[in-house]
Z-matrix of the N, CA and C atoms (Angstrom, degrees):
N
C 1 1.438
C 2 1.520 1 108.87
N 3 1.282 2 113.93 1 -176.94
C 4 1.454 3 118.34 2 -177.28
C 5 1.511 4 110.62 3 -70.20
N 6 1.320 5 114.77 4 144.70
C 7 1.449 6 121.13 5 -177.97
C 8 1.514 7 109.31 6 -134.25
N 9 1.311 8 118.19 7 163.49
C 10 1.446 9 119.56 8 171.99
C 11 1.523 10 109.81 9 -59.58
N 12 1.300 11 116.91 10 151.98
C 13 1.459 12 121.20 11 -175.35
C 14 1.520 13 112.67 12 -52.68
N 15 1.316 14 117.56 13 -37.36
C 16 1.466 15 119.83 14 -177.97
C 17 1.521 16 112.51 15 -78.07
N 18 1.323 17 118.46 16 -2.27
C 19 1.464 18 120.50 17 -177.81
C 20 1.525 19 112.51 18 -111.65
N 21 1.327 20 117.97 19 6.87
C 22 1.466 21 119.89 20 -178.97
C 23 1.515 22 110.21 21 -63.43
N 24 1.309 23 115.37 22 126.76
C 25 1.457 24 121.80 23 179.41
C 26 1.511 25 107.39 24 -174.06
N 27 1.300 26 116.69 25 -172.57
C 28 1.459 27 120.73 26 176.11
C 29 1.521 28 110.62 27 -70.25
N 30 1.323 29 116.72 28 -16.60
C 31 1.456 30 122.46 29 178.98
C 32 1.529 31 109.47 30 -70.04
N 33 1.320 32 118.62 31 127.76
C 34 1.460 33 119.99 32 -178.90
C 35 1.521 34 114.42 33 -71.86
N 36 1.315 35 118.48 34 -7.46
C 37 1.451 36 120.92 35 176.92
C 38 1.517 37 112.73 36 109.44
N 39 1.314 38 113.32 37 174.92
C 40 1.456 39 119.12 38 178.75
C 41 1.529 40 109.08 39 -72.80
N 42 1.317 41 116.99 40 162.06
C 43 1.471 42 119.06 41 176.14
C 44 1.534 43 112.10 42 -57.05
N 45 1.325 44 117.20 43 -35.05
C 46 1.460 45 120.71 44 179.38
C 47 1.535 46 111.04 45 -67.40
N 48 1.339 47 116.62 46 -40.95
C 49 1.465 48 120.33 47 178.98
C 50 1.522 49 110.54 48 -65.97
N 51 1.309 50 116.29 49 -43.95
C 52 1.461 51 120.47 50 179.08
C 53 1.522 52 109.66 51 -62.56
N 54 1.325 53 117.26 52 -45.01
C 55 1.463 54 120.92 53 -179.65
C 56 1.523 55 111.25 54 -61.16
N 57 1.319 56 117.24 55 -38.72
C 58 1.461 57 121.04 56 -178.28
C 59 1.525 58 112.33 57 -68.05
N 60 1.333 59 117.62 58 -28.65
C 61 1.463 60 120.23 59 -170.76
C 62 1.521 61 115.68 60 -119.15
N 63 1.300 62 118.83 61 -5.15
C 64 1.464 63 120.30 62 -174.69
C 65 1.530 64 112.05 63 -58.22
N 66 1.319 65 117.49 64 -48.72
C 67 1.466 66 120.78 65 -178.57
C 68 1.525 67 110.65 66 -63.60
N 69 1.331 68 116.69 67 -41.57
C 70 1.467 69 119.86 68 178.95
C 71 1.524 70 111.21 69 -64.29
N 72 1.316 71 117.34 70 -41.46
C 73 1.466 72 120.40 71 179.07
C 74 1.522 73 110.66 72 -62.63
N 75 1.325 74 116.18 73 -43.77
C 76 1.464 75 119.94 74 179.03
C 77 1.525 76 111.48 75 -65.46
N 78 1.318 77 117.17 76 -35.13
C 79 1.464 78 121.99 77 -177.47
C 80 1.523 79 112.22 78 -78.90
N 81 1.333 80 116.76 79 -42.39
C 82 1.460 81 120.86 80 -171.17
C 83 1.526 82 114.41 81 -98.81
N 84 1.321 83 117.79 82 -25.73
C 85 1.461 84 120.97 83 -171.30
C 86 1.530 85 112.54 84 -134.55
N 87 1.326 86 119.21 85 40.70
C 88 1.470 87 119.88 86 -173.01
C 89 1.523 88 114.13 87 -62.19
N 90 1.312 89 117.74 88 -31.03
C 91 1.466 90 119.92 89 -178.10
C 92 1.525 91 112.81 90 -75.50
N 93 1.335 92 117.24 91 -15.22
C 94 1.466 93 121.50 92 -179.88
C 95 1.523 94 112.84 93 -88.96
N 96 1.313 95 117.60 94 -15.18
C 97 1.463 96 122.54 95 179.50
C 98 1.522 97 108.53 96 -74.56
N 99 1.314 98 121.00 97 131.51
C 100 1.461 99 129.46 98 18.79
C 101 1.521 100 114.29 99 -103.50
N 102 1.338 101 119.14 100 12.19
C 103 1.463 102 121.22 101 -176.96
C 104 1.531 103 109.90 102 -73.78
N 105 1.319 104 117.15 103 105.09
C 106 1.458 105 122.64 104 -175.53
C 107 1.516 106 112.17 105 -56.43
N 108 1.316 107 117.86 106 -42.54
C 109 1.475 108 121.17 107 -178.92
C 110 1.525 109 110.77 108 -62.71
N 111 1.336 110 117.47 109 -42.86
C 112 1.467 111 120.83 110 178.96
C 113 1.525 112 111.15 111 -66.80
N 114 1.312 113 117.23 112 -40.18
C 115 1.465 114 120.56 113 177.86
C 116 1.522 115 109.63 114 -63.04
N 117 1.322 116 117.73 115 -44.16
C 118 1.463 117 121.35 116 179.40
C 119 1.516 118 110.78 117 -60.19
N 120 1.333 119 117.23 118 -44.70
C 121 1.465 120 121.24 119 179.45
C 122 1.527 121 110.42 120 -63.42
N 123 1.316 122 117.11 121 -43.24
C 124 1.458 123 121.72 122 177.96
C 125 1.524 124 110.79 123 -60.28
N 126 1.310 125 116.51 124 -45.95
C 127 1.458 126 120.47 125 -178.69
C 128 1.535 127 111.08 126 -63.92
N 129 1.318 128 116.88 127 -37.38
C 130 1.467 129 120.26 128 176.79
C 131 1.533 130 110.36 129 -63.78
N 132 1.328 131 116.42 130 -42.20
C 133 1.469 132 120.50 131 179.39
C 134 1.525 133 111.62 132 -65.85
N 135 1.312 134 116.82 133 -32.52
C 136 1.467 135 122.04 134 -173.76
C 137 1.532 136 111.96 135 -106.36
N 138 1.315 137 117.46 136 23.74
C 139 1.466 138 121.66 137 -174.16
C 140 1.527 139 111.72 138 -54.49
N 141 1.317 140 119.12 139 -34.41
C 142 1.467 141 121.40 140 179.83
C 143 1.527 142 111.86 141 -67.00
N 144 1.330 143 117.56 142 -21.44
C 145 1.464 144 122.34 143 -178.34
C 146 1.526 145 113.52 144 -93.95
N 147 1.323 146 117.71 145 -3.74
C 148 1.460 147 121.84 146 -176.28
C 149 1.520 148 111.73 147 -77.08
N 150 1.315 149 115.72 148 154.89
C 151 1.465 150 120.56 149 172.47
C 152 1.531 151 107.96 150 -65.25
N 153 1.330 152 117.25 151 155.86
C 154 1.469 153 118.87 152 -178.96
C 155 1.533 154 114.03 153 -54.66
N 156 1.316 155 118.01 154 -42.99
C 157 1.473 156 120.41 155 -178.88
C 158 1.529 157 110.99 156 -64.64
N 159 1.306 158 116.66 157 -42.40
C 160 1.466 159 119.55 158 179.79
C 161 1.526 160 110.51 159 -69.98
N 162 1.322 161 117.13 160 -40.16
C 163 1.471 162 120.52 161 178.61
C 164 1.514 163 109.62 162 -57.42
N 165 1.343 164 117.16 163 -44.88
C 166 1.464 165 120.15 164 178.16
C 167 1.513 166 111.13 165 -60.66
N 168 1.326 167 116.98 166 -40.24
C 169 1.461 168 121.71 167 179.37
C 170 1.521 169 110.85 168 -64.78
N 171 1.318 170 116.93 169 -46.89
C 172 1.468 171 121.88 170 -178.62
C 173 1.531 172 110.46 171 -64.44
N 174 1.318 173 116.14 172 -37.46
C 175 1.467 174 120.12 173 -178.71
C 176 1.527 175 112.33 174 -85.64
N 177 1.328 176 116.94 175 1.63
C 178 1.471 177 120.68 176 175.46
C 179 1.511 178 114.60 177 74.24
N 180 1.318 179 116.90 178 27.68
C 181 1.479 180 120.15 179 179.88
C 182 1.500 181 110.83 180 -89.89
């Protein structure tokens, strides 16, 4: 799922990061799952459409 910019890797993220963004990833980027890199790129492109908790996670807040 989406991660803070400094956490991008093959690692899907912490349980908290996954929890914050799982619904958004499924809603906004379903065709990119399970490729973490594609999901991350999609989430970055759609940051304005993310839930507040996921947006904070993606933006590294």
